[in-house]
ZASEKE-669807 format. One record per residue (C-alpha): x, y, z; residue in three letters; residue number from 0. Coordinates in pm, 1 decimal, padded with zeros to 6 digits, always signed. Example, Ala and Ser with C-alpha at 12.3 -4.5 7.8 and 13.67 -1.06 7.14 Angstrom:
2
[node [+01230.0, -00450.0, +00780.0], 'ALA', 0];
[node [+01367.0, -00106.0, +00714.0], 'SER', 1];
//
This chain:
276
[node [+24440.9, +17257.2, -03740.7], 'MET', 0];
[node [+24379.0, +17437.1, -03468.2], 'PRO', 1];
[node [+24391.5, +17842.3, -03457.3], 'ASP', 2];
[node [+24696.5, +17842.8, -03258.0], 'THR', 3];
[node [+24718.6, +18234.6, -03332.5], 'THR', 4];
[node [+24749.5, +18399.6, -03000.4], 'ILE', 5];
[node [+24529.9, +18757.2, -02960.1], 'THR', 6];
[node [+24781.9, +19053.4, -02814.8], 'PRO', 7];
[node [+24654.7, +19173.6, -02454.0], 'ILE', 8];
[node [+24521.4, +19529.3, -02492.3], 'ALA', 9];
[node [+24715.1, +19808.4, -02358.5], 'LYS', 10];
[node [+24542.7, +19989.5, -02051.5], 'PRO', 11];
[node [+24500.2, +20383.9, -02179.0], 'LEU', 12];
[node [+24639.1, +20471.3, -01854.2], 'LEU', 13];
[node [+24918.6, +20280.6, -01666.3], 'SER', 14];
[node [+25044.7, +20428.6, -01312.5], 'VAL', 15];
[node [+25396.2, +20203.2, -01189.5], 'ASN', 16];
[node [+25481.2, +20226.1, -00858.9], 'GLY', 17];
[node [+25485.0, +20606.7, -00839.1], 'ILE', 18];
[node [+25674.8, +20764.9, -00558.4], 'GLU', 19];
[node [+25556.4, +21151.9, -00463.3], 'VAL', 20];
[node [+25704.6, +21368.7, -00227.2], 'ILE', 21];
[node [+25630.2, +21720.4, -00145.0], 'TYR', 22];
[node [+25886.3, +21997.4, -00050.8], 'ASN', 23];
[node [+26176.3, +21736.7, -00093.1], 'HIS', 24];
[node [+26103.8, +21552.9, +00255.3], 'VAL', 25];
[node [+25772.2, +21479.8, +00282.1], 'ILE', 26];
[node [+25698.5, +21084.8, +00134.7], 'LEU', 27];
[node [+25267.9, +21125.4, +00049.5], 'VAL', 28];
[node [+25264.6, +20840.7, -00188.7], 'LEU', 29];
[node [+25440.1, +20494.4, -00198.3], 'LYS', 30];
[node [+25484.0, +20253.4, -00447.5], 'GLY', 31];
[node [+25113.5, +20302.5, -00593.7], 'VAL', 32];
[node [+25005.2, +20125.7, -00906.6], 'SER', 33];
[node [+24677.0, +20128.4, -01089.2], 'LEU', 34];
[node [+24579.5, +20134.6, -01451.2], 'SER', 35];
[node [+24264.8, +20221.1, -01644.5], 'VAL', 36];
[node [+24113.1, +20044.1, -01956.7], 'PRO', 37];
[node [+24003.9, +20204.2, -02276.5], 'GLU', 38];
[node [+23630.6, +20296.9, -02185.9], 'GLY', 39];
[node [+23648.6, +20224.0, -01827.0], 'GLY', 40];
[node [+23528.7, +20363.3, -01515.2], 'ILE', 41];
[node [+23799.2, +20308.9, -01219.6], 'VAL', 42];
[node [+23765.2, +20460.9, -00879.0], 'ALA', 43];
[node [+24022.8, +20543.7, -00616.3], 'ILE', 44];
[node [+23858.4, +20536.3, -00273.0], 'LEU', 45];
[node [+23999.3, +20620.4, +00081.6], 'GLY', 46];
[node [+23950.6, +20891.7, +00351.3], 'ALA', 47];
[node [+24083.7, +21214.5, +00403.5], 'ASN', 48];
[node [+24454.5, +21244.3, +00332.0], 'GLY', 49];
[node [+24485.7, +20881.3, +00168.0], 'ALA', 50];
[node [+24677.6, +21037.0, -00127.9], 'GLY', 51];
[node [+24390.9, +20998.7, -00371.3], 'LYS', 52];
[node [+24413.5, +21378.3, -00513.3], 'THR', 53];
[node [+24786.3, +21340.9, -00524.8], 'THR', 54];
[node [+24741.1, +21032.6, -00758.4], 'THR', 55];
[node [+24555.3, +21241.3, -00990.4], 'LEU', 56];
[node [+24782.1, +21498.3, -01005.5], 'ARG', 57];
[node [+25085.6, +21285.5, -01038.8], 'ALA', 58];
[node [+24886.9, +21194.0, -01381.2], 'VAL', 59];
[node [+24774.9, +21564.8, -01468.3], 'SER', 60];
[node [+25156.9, +21668.6, -01351.6], 'ASN', 61];
[node [+24963.7, +21939.7, -01156.4], 'LEU', 62];
[node [+25206.8, +21794.6, -00917.2], 'LEU', 63];
[node [+25491.2, +22119.0, -00929.8], 'LYS', 64];
[node [+25231.6, +22400.4, -00867.8], 'SER', 65];
[node [+25209.9, +22263.2, -00501.9], 'GLU', 66];
[node [+25572.9, +22155.7, -00479.1], 'ARG', 67];
[node [+25555.8, +21840.2, -00509.9], 'GLY', 68];
[node [+25762.8, +21553.9, -00720.8], 'ASP', 69];
[node [+25740.1, +21201.8, -00871.5], 'VAL', 70];
[node [+26042.1, +21089.8, -00735.3], 'THR', 71];
[node [+25985.4, +20698.0, -00812.4], 'LYS', 72];
[node [+25782.4, +20494.5, -01090.1], 'GLY', 73];
[node [+25616.9, +20629.0, -01362.2], 'SER', 74];
[node [+25306.1, +20697.2, -01554.2], 'VAL', 75];
[node [+25238.6, +20562.5, -01907.8], 'GLU', 76];
[node [+24898.6, +20724.3, -02111.0], 'TYR', 77];
[node [+24899.0, +20499.7, -02414.6], 'ARG', 78];
[node [+25203.8, +20309.2, -02329.9], 'GLY', 79];
[node [+25392.4, +20629.7, -02360.6], 'GLU', 80];
[node [+25562.6, +20811.3, -02064.0], 'LYS', 81];
[node [+25408.2, +21122.8, -02009.7], 'VAL', 82];
[node [+25602.3, +21264.4, -01655.4], 'HIS', 83];
[node [+25758.5, +21466.9, -01848.2], 'HIS', 84];
[node [+25499.2, +21670.2, -02055.0], 'LEU', 85];
[node [+25328.2, +22025.2, -01931.8], 'SER', 86];
[node [+24933.5, +22017.9, -01820.7], 'PRO', 87];
[node [+24856.8, +22194.5, -02172.8], 'SER', 88];
[node [+25046.0, +21865.5, -02366.4], 'ASP', 89];
[node [+24829.3, +21648.2, -02161.9], 'LEU', 90];
[node [+24515.5, +21811.6, -02281.0], 'VAL', 91];
[node [+24595.3, +21804.0, -02602.7], 'LYS', 92];
[node [+24636.6, +21411.2, -02579.6], 'ARG', 93];
[node [+24300.4, +21377.5, -02413.1], 'GLY', 94];
[node [+24377.3, +21409.6, -02056.1], 'VAL', 95];
[node [+24215.6, +21662.8, -01860.9], 'ILE', 96];
[node [+24178.2, +21696.8, -01489.0], 'GLN', 97];
[node [+23811.4, +21854.2, -01317.8], 'VAL', 98];
[node [+24001.2, +21961.7, -00951.0], 'MET', 99];
[node [+23855.0, +21930.4, -00655.1], 'GLU', 100];
[node [+23634.3, +22273.0, -00518.9], 'GLY', 101];
[node [+23499.2, +22298.7, -00901.4], 'ARG', 102];
[node [+23746.3, +22606.0, -00962.0], 'HIS', 103];
[node [+23506.8, +22753.6, -01192.0], 'CYS', 104];
[node [+23633.1, +23153.6, -01316.5], 'PHE', 105];
[node [+23323.8, +23305.3, -01106.4], 'ALA', 106];
[node [+23349.4, +23638.7, -01291.5], 'HIS', 107];
[node [+23262.6, +23499.3, -01626.0], 'LEU', 108];
[node [+22911.5, +23363.8, -01729.3], 'THR', 109];
[node [+22841.7, +22990.1, -01742.6], 'VAL', 110];
[node [+22891.3, +22977.5, -02163.6], 'GLU', 111];
[node [+23200.7, +23157.7, -02121.1], 'GLU', 112];
[node [+23372.2, +22914.9, -01861.3], 'ASN', 113];
[node [+23232.4, +22619.1, -02071.7], 'LEU', 114];
[node [+23420.2, +22823.4, -02414.4], 'LEU', 115];
[node [+23717.7, +22849.6, -02201.8], 'THR', 116];
[node [+23732.1, +22455.7, -02231.4], 'GLY', 117];
[node [+23818.7, +22462.1, -02635.0], 'ALA', 118];
[node [+24083.6, +22723.5, -02629.5], 'TYR', 119];
[node [+24344.3, +22442.9, -02660.2], 'THR', 120];
[node [+24172.4, +22276.6, -02950.4], 'ARG', 121];
[node [+24208.7, +22412.6, -03355.0], 'SER', 122];
[node [+23846.4, +22420.3, -03413.9], 'ALA', 123];
[node [+23599.3, +22644.5, -03610.5], 'SER', 124];
[node [+23357.3, +22817.1, -03456.4], 'ARG', 125];
[node [+23046.5, +22596.5, -03620.6], 'VAL', 126];
[node [+23242.9, +22294.6, -03446.0], 'GLU', 127];
[node [+23257.3, +22442.4, -03127.1], 'VAL', 128];
[node [+22915.8, +22564.1, -03100.2], 'ASN', 129];
[node [+22832.4, +22188.4, -03204.9], 'ALA', 130];
[node [+22977.2, +22078.6, -02879.0], 'ASP', 131];
[node [+22847.7, +22325.2, -02658.3], 'LEU', 132];
[node [+22529.9, +22193.5, -02738.7], 'GLU', 133];
[node [+22650.5, +21856.5, -02677.8], 'LYS', 134];
[node [+22725.8, +21930.7, -02314.6], 'VAL', 135];
[node [+22400.2, +22154.7, -02309.9], 'TYR', 136];
[node [+22215.7, +21839.0, -02412.4], 'SER', 137];
[node [+22419.5, +21644.3, -02136.6], 'TYR', 138];
[node [+22369.1, +21915.6, -01878.9], 'PHE', 139];
[node [+21989.0, +22120.9, -01972.0], 'PRO', 140];
[node [+22037.8, +22320.8, -01650.4], 'ARG', 141];
[node [+22350.1, +22500.1, -01732.9], 'LEU', 142];
[node [+22128.9, +22592.5, -02100.2], 'LYS', 143];
[node [+21877.9, +22757.7, -01879.7], 'THR', 144];
[node [+22181.5, +22957.8, -01668.9], 'ARG', 145];
[node [+22411.4, +22989.5, -01960.4], 'ARG', 146];
[node [+22420.8, +23355.9, -01914.3], 'HIS', 147];
[node [+22464.0, +23384.5, -01546.7], 'SER', 148];
[node [+22783.7, +23441.3, -01391.5], 'GLN', 149];
[node [+22953.4, +23146.9, -01239.9], 'SER', 150];
[node [+23008.7, +23257.2, -00888.6], 'GLY', 151];
[node [+22613.9, +23259.8, -00858.8], 'TYR', 152];
[node [+22539.8, +22954.2, -00970.2], 'THR', 153];
[node [+22479.3, +22685.8, -00723.6], 'SER', 154];
[node [+22737.6, +22422.2, -00632.9], 'GLY', 155];
[node [+22612.3, +22137.6, -00840.6], 'GLY', 156];
[node [+22573.0, +22391.4, -01124.6], 'GLU', 157];
[node [+22923.4, +22456.1, -01068.7], 'GLN', 158];
[node [+23016.6, +22132.8, -01088.8], 'GLN', 159];
[node [+22863.4, +22054.3, -01418.6], 'MET', 160];
[node [+22965.9, +22363.1, -01559.5], 'THR', 161];
[node [+23367.6, +22205.1, -01444.0], 'ALA', 162];
[node [+23247.6, +21864.6, -01623.1], 'VAL', 163];
[node [+23108.2, +22056.9, -01930.7], 'GLY', 164];
[node [+23414.4, +22261.5, -01923.8], 'ARG', 165];
[node [+23651.3, +21975.4, -01943.5], 'ALA', 166];
[node [+23384.2, +21765.3, -02236.6], 'LEU', 167];
[node [+23478.0, +22146.8, -02459.8], 'MET', 168];
[node [+23880.0, +22008.2, -02501.9], 'SER', 169];
[node [+23705.2, +21653.7, -02666.9], 'GLN', 170];
[node [+23904.4, +21451.9, -02394.9], 'PRO', 171];
[node [+23983.2, +21079.0, -02405.8], 'LYS', 172];
[node [+24020.3, +21071.2, -02005.9], 'MET', 173];
[node [+23883.2, +21265.3, -01735.9], 'ILE', 174];
[node [+24048.2, +21291.1, -01346.5], 'LEU', 175];
[node [+23746.1, +21329.0, -01174.7], 'LEU', 176];
[node [+23841.3, +21497.6, -00815.5], 'ASP', 177];
[node [+23587.9, +21497.6, -00533.0], 'GLU', 178];
[node [+23270.0, +21501.8, -00750.8], 'PRO', 179];
[node [+23062.9, +21466.6, -00474.8], 'SER', 180];
[node [+23187.4, +21737.9, -00252.6], 'MET', 181];
[node [+22959.8, +21968.9, -00086.3], 'GLY', 182];
[node [+22689.5, +21843.8, -00276.6], 'LEU', 183];
[node [+22319.9, +21737.3, -00193.0], 'ALA', 184];
[node [+22287.9, +21320.7, -00240.3], 'PRO', 185];
[node [+22050.6, +21434.4, -00512.3], 'GLN', 186];
[node [+22250.3, +21633.8, -00694.1], 'ILE', 187];
[node [+22530.4, +21387.7, -00667.6], 'VAL', 188];
[node [+22349.7, +21096.5, -00836.7], 'GLU', 189];
[node [+22267.3, +21364.6, -01154.1], 'GLU', 190];
[node [+22630.0, +21401.5, -01151.6], 'ILE', 191];
[node [+22720.4, +21024.1, -01145.1], 'PHE', 192];
[node [+22470.4, +20932.6, -01374.5], 'GLU', 193];
[node [+22581.9, +21214.3, -01626.0], 'ILE', 194];
[node [+22943.2, +21035.9, -01588.4], 'VAL', 195];
[node [+22808.0, +20704.7, -01702.8], 'ARG', 196];
[node [+22604.8, +20855.9, -01994.3], 'ASP', 197];
[node [+22930.2, +21017.2, -02119.9], 'LEU', 198];
[node [+23118.2, +20694.8, -02068.3], 'ASN', 199];
[node [+22897.3, +20507.4, -02228.1], 'GLN', 200];
[node [+22780.2, +20739.6, -02509.8], 'LYS', 201];
[node [+23101.0, +20947.3, -02564.4], 'GLU', 202];
[node [+23343.0, +20686.7, -02481.1], 'LYS', 203];
[node [+23515.9, +20921.4, -02213.4], 'VAL', 204];
[node [+23742.7, +20705.2, -01950.0], 'SER', 205];
[node [+23767.5, +20817.8, -01585.2], 'PHE', 206];
[node [+23984.4, +20792.7, -01326.6], 'LEU', 207];
[node [+23758.1, +20946.9, -01047.1], 'LEU', 208];
[node [+23883.2, +21009.2, -00641.3], 'ALA', 209];
[node [+23610.6, +20998.9, -00397.6], 'GLU', 210];
[node [+23523.6, +20986.3, -00026.7], 'GLN', 211];
[node [+23191.5, +20835.4, -00099.2], 'ASN', 212];
[node [+23272.1, +20478.8, -00141.5], 'THR', 213];
[node [+22907.9, +20372.8, -00184.9], 'ASN', 214];
[node [+22806.3, +20614.9, -00441.9], 'VAL', 215];
[node [+23183.6, +20566.4, -00611.2], 'ALA', 216];
[node [+23176.8, +20157.0, -00669.0], 'LEU', 217];
[node [+22803.9, +20162.5, -00812.9], 'ARG', 218];
[node [+22884.3, +20374.1, -01073.3], 'TYR', 219];
[node [+23267.4, +20268.7, -01136.9], 'ALA', 220];
[node [+23417.4, +19894.2, -01320.8], 'ASP', 221];
[node [+23714.4, +19875.1, -01104.4], 'PHE', 222];
[node [+23814.1, +20052.2, -00748.9], 'GLY', 223];
[node [+24130.8, +20100.6, -00548.5], 'TYR', 224];
[node [+24150.9, +20182.4, -00206.9], 'ILE', 225];
[node [+24408.8, +20382.0, -00064.8], 'LEU', 226];
[node [+24532.1, +20412.1, +00287.3], 'GLU', 227];
[node [+24844.0, +20610.9, +00383.9], 'ASN', 228];
[node [+24983.2, +20705.0, -00009.3], 'GLY', 229];
[node [+24962.9, +20322.3, -00015.8], 'ARG', 230];
[node [+24725.7, +20079.0, -00228.8], 'VAL', 231];
[node [+24565.1, +19872.7, +00074.4], 'VAL', 232];
[node [+24312.8, +19677.3, -00165.1], 'MET', 233];
[node [+24179.5, +19635.7, -00505.6], 'GLU', 234];
[node [+23890.0, +19472.1, -00735.7], 'GLY', 235];
[node [+23613.6, +19495.8, -00934.6], 'ALA', 236];
[node [+23312.5, +19729.1, -00784.2], 'ALA', 237];
[node [+23083.5, +19498.0, -00704.3], 'LYS', 238];
[node [+23383.5, +19243.1, -00558.7], 'ASN', 239];
[node [+23434.8, +19571.4, -00368.3], 'LEU', 240];
[node [+23091.5, +19638.5, -00259.6], 'ALA', 241];
[node [+23037.3, +19295.6, -00094.7], 'GLU', 242];
[node [+23383.0, +19300.7, +00074.5], 'ASN', 243];
[node [+23326.5, +19279.6, +00444.0], 'GLU', 244];
[node [+23594.4, +19505.7, +00548.1], 'ASP', 245];
[node [+23476.9, +19786.5, +00226.6], 'VAL', 246];
[node [+23130.8, +19762.8, +00446.1], 'LYS', 247];
[node [+23239.4, +19762.4, +00765.5], 'GLU', 248];
[node [+23537.4, +20058.3, +00745.9], 'PHE', 249];
[node [+23393.9, +20255.9, +00461.2], 'TYR', 250];
[node [+23040.4, +20217.7, +00434.5], 'LEU', 251];
[node [+22981.4, +20160.2, +00825.5], 'GLY', 252];
[node [+22812.5, +19850.9, +00755.3], 'ILE', 253];
[node [+22896.8, +19505.8, +00954.2], 'SER', 254];
[node [+22756.4, +19131.6, +00927.7], 'THR', 255];
[node [+22574.3, +19259.0, +01247.9], 'SER', 256];
[node [+22427.3, +19590.8, +01128.8], 'GLY', 257];
[node [+22537.7, +19955.6, +01077.2], 'ARG', 258];
[node [+22850.2, +20063.4, +01264.5], 'LYS', 259];
[node [+23023.9, +20392.4, +01374.1], 'SER', 260];
[node [+23341.3, +20449.3, +01279.9], 'PHE', 261];
[node [+23425.2, +20466.8, +01607.9], 'ARG', 262];
[node [+23327.1, +20084.6, +01643.3], 'ASP', 263];
[node [+23547.8, +19986.1, +01362.9], 'VAL', 264];
[node [+23858.0, +19771.6, +01499.8], 'LYS', 265];
[node [+24019.0, +19992.2, +01218.6], 'HIS', 266];
[node [+24405.9, +19883.7, +01305.0], 'TYR', 267];
[node [+24261.2, +19513.2, +01294.0], 'ARG', 268];
[node [+24172.1, +19559.5, +00931.4], 'ARG', 269];
[node [+24476.6, +19754.6, +00825.0], 'ARG', 270];
[node [+24690.7, +19481.8, +00984.9], 'LYS', 271];
[node [+24500.2, +19201.3, +00776.6], 'ARG', 272];
[node [+24503.8, +19409.5, +00410.8], 'TRP', 273];
[node [+24861.7, +19507.3, +00451.3], 'LEU', 274];
[node [+24981.3, +19150.7, +00533.4], 'ALA', 275];
//
């Protein structure tokens, strides 16, 4: 007899279900955003400045209240559990940590002291912490060289590496990475994203990243969501999005007739087609 066993579909590691976010009780920023991140995946949230990317990440990490924001509809689930009621520190203990836009290192601490703060939420021995520190240095050898330097005197790229390394010290299952390319030279951006790929493949860390640099994000992500004015207007496999004519024309400035400036793009026509 044929095997009729049904293989259950694995639940996503993270599921955002139709959330709405309001700031100051009046400003509607997200309007029914839904997305999911599979275990071991890299998912990109793309869009222009002000599209709602950072707000989406903060809704997941429960950092909205610091900005007087609230999720008023929908839900956020991590490993099938609704987590909107948890504090950010509780989420970190469950393996979800956000690396915020602008890096936010402790400027007066050394690079190594910054990294060590990432392990404070864990009940780990000094031996275990040292082993994790060496692992971080293996991914970021530049940080080992600068480990005794004050973070405020390191470069933007080194501060971004410090912020990601500090997140790794908490032994995360998922990292929410907000605008990792902001203010960095293209060579450093490539280096950061190569490390993200290595961490994903070797350490099995899942990533949800918000990024304006559509070109680089789609080269490293598995799947992408494009946000505009607080709504998801397009989603799909990263490779398909990179080849989509609308994405090429509006976000990459490339059309079938060659490269264009954003001023030349019929944005209103594209939006109408996306939202139809």
